[in-house]
Each structure stands twice: as C-alpha cells, then as structure tokens.
N, C-alpha and C positions, 0 to 999 in steps of 0.2 A: 519440365517445369511448366506450370499453367501460365497462360498469357496474363499480362498485367491487367488489373481491374480498370475498367473504363471510368469508374467512379473516382479513382485516384488520379485520373487524367483531367478531371474537371477543374476549373478555376477554384481557388480556395474559398471564395465567398459562396459559390454554388454548393461546394461540399458542406460548408457550414449550414447553409440554408436547408439542404437536403437532410442533414442530421437533425436539425431542429424540427423539421416536418415529420421525420421518422418518429421522434419522441412524441410529438404532438398528436400523431395518429395512432399511437400505441403500436407501432411497427406493423401496420396493416395498410391495405389498399395500395399495393405497389403499382398497380396499373395506373391509378390516378397520379401517383408520384412520377411515374415515367412520362406520362402525358405532360404534366407541368414542367418537368425538367427538360424534356425535348423542346418544348415551346420556348423556354428560356434560352436554350442553346441556339435555337433557330433565330431568335430575336437578336442575339449577339453576333450572328453571322458565322457561328462555328459549325463545322460539318459533323462533329461528334454526335452520336445518338446512343441512348442507353435503353436497355430493355427492362421490363419489370423484373425479370429474373436476375439481372445484374444488380438492381437495387435491392432485391431480396437477399442476395448473397452478402452484399455490403451491410444490409440491415441486421442480418444475423450476427455478423462479427461485431458490429457497433453495439448491438443490444447486449452481447456477452461482455464487452468491455465496460459498458455502463453498469451491468450487474456486478462485475468485479469491483468497480469503483464504489458502488453503493455498499457492498459488503465490507470493503476496507474502511469506509466512513463509519458504518455501524460498529465495526470492531473497535475503531479508535474511540468512538463515543462510549462504548461499553467499558473500555479500559479506563477512561477518564472518570466515569461514574462509579465503577466498581473497585478501583484500586487506590488505596492510600499510596502516595508517592514518596514515602519516607526514604525508601531505598532506591529510588529511580526506576521503579518498575515500568512506569508509563514510557519513560524515555527509552528504556531497553526494549520494550515491546514495539515502539515506533521504529526503532532502528532495525529490529528483526523484520518487521513488516516491509520496511523500505528495501532491505536486503532481498527479501523474497520477491518483491515486485521487480527489482533490477535484474535478479537472476532470471525471472520469467521473460523479461524483455530481451536479455541476452540470448536465451534459448530460441527466441522467435526472430532473431536478427535476419535470418535468410528470407523471411517473409515480409520484412518491413521495407518500405520505400526509402532508399537512402536520402532522397531529397526531402523527406519529412522528418528525419532524425539527425540531429547533430551528434555524430559519433564522439567527437572530442568532448562535448559537453556531457554526454552520457558517461564516458570514462572518468571524467572529473567528478561527476556525482557519485560514482561507485567509490572512488578514492576518498571522497569526503565522508561518505557513510562508514567506510572501513576505518578511517582515522578517528571518527567520532566514537567508535566502540571501544577504543583503547582507553581513553580517560574514564569512560563509563565503567568498564570492568575494573580498572584500578581503584576507582572510588568505591565500588562494591566490596572489593577485597579489604580496603581500609575500614569500611563500616563493619564488616565481619570481625576484623581484628579488634576494633574498639568494643564490640559487643562481647567478644570473648574475654577481654580485659575487664570489662564491667562485671561479667559473671564471676570471674575469679575474685574480684573485690567483694562482691555480694556474698559469695560463699564464705569468705573469711569472717565477715561481719555476722553472717547468719549462724555460723558455728559458735562464735563467741556469745551470741545472743541466745543460744540454746535451741535453735530451730531444728526440727527433725530432718533427717536425710531425705525423706520423701518430699518434704516441703521445699528443701533446697533444690532437689532434682526438678521439681515442677517449675520453680522460678527459672532455673537454667534453661529448661526446654522452652519456656515462654519467651525468654529474652533471645535465645539463639534462633527460635522459630521465626522471629521477625526478619532475620537477615538471610534466611535460606532461600 
C-alpha cells in the first residue's frame, strides 16, 4: 500500500487554498505551488514539506474529480433542458446518477481518507437514494397503467366512431410511447 499523501496531511484551509490555486493556474506550475505551500507551512511552524511531484499527483486526482463533477453537472443540465418531466424522467435520471456516484465512491473506499468521509452519513445517503427509487418506480407503474386504461377507452370510442384500425394503432403507440 502506498504511503499516505502529504497533501492529505495538510491543514484543511491549506488543502482548500491549494485546490483553489490548482484550479486558478489550470493545474500547472507545480514547482511554484510547492514553493508557496512550503513557505506557508514554514510560517506556521510546521515541519511538513511537500514536493512539486506530490502536488502534481494530488492535482491529477483533483482535476479528474472536477472533470467528473463538471460532466455530472452538464448531464443534469442536459436532462433538464431536453426532457419533459411528465413521467418523472429527470428525477429517475438524477437518482440513477446519484446511485452511480455512490457506487463509485464505495468502490474507492480503500483509497479514501477515513477522516475525510463520514461513513455513517454515506450509508444513510445510500439508503435514502434507494428508498427514493421505490415510490418513483411505483409512480411510473401507475402512470403506465393509467395510460393503458386511457388507450382502452380511446379504442372503444374510436371503433364506435368508425376510425380505421391503422389510426387506432397509431394513437395507441403514441399514448403508450409516452410512458415507456
């Protein structure tokens, strides 16, 4: 098992300042960041020192997490803009996205600093997401059943009105296509 990252040993405010500087510099100039960070550590009377390579390794992981977060944000925006939510598609997509993120986090638990993650809170979040899917799925089943009942009623009326079987079939496909 590799040694613990020195960056994770930094005081929280310095970690946050480093992350802000990493973003601000476009994840470049690690030597300057190491010089700045070591000066800050020295001024605080701390003996810990970090290398540019240590900051680089941290920066790669942090940049990847930011990219994942940006992607998730873009996906959520696209869902909101591109989907009518008559059948709860956005809510379903958000639940699926949350489940995927939680699953990814669980897979990486052995690499996560236990001091940085509240395991009980994580497990509670997983349970809440799981519980949220049950009423969502139940609601979607109810919508499908109502659509089927509506199609049945439309068919009766359409047959009485003399509508062709092709037209009836098209109406059925359009109504049921909404809830698939």
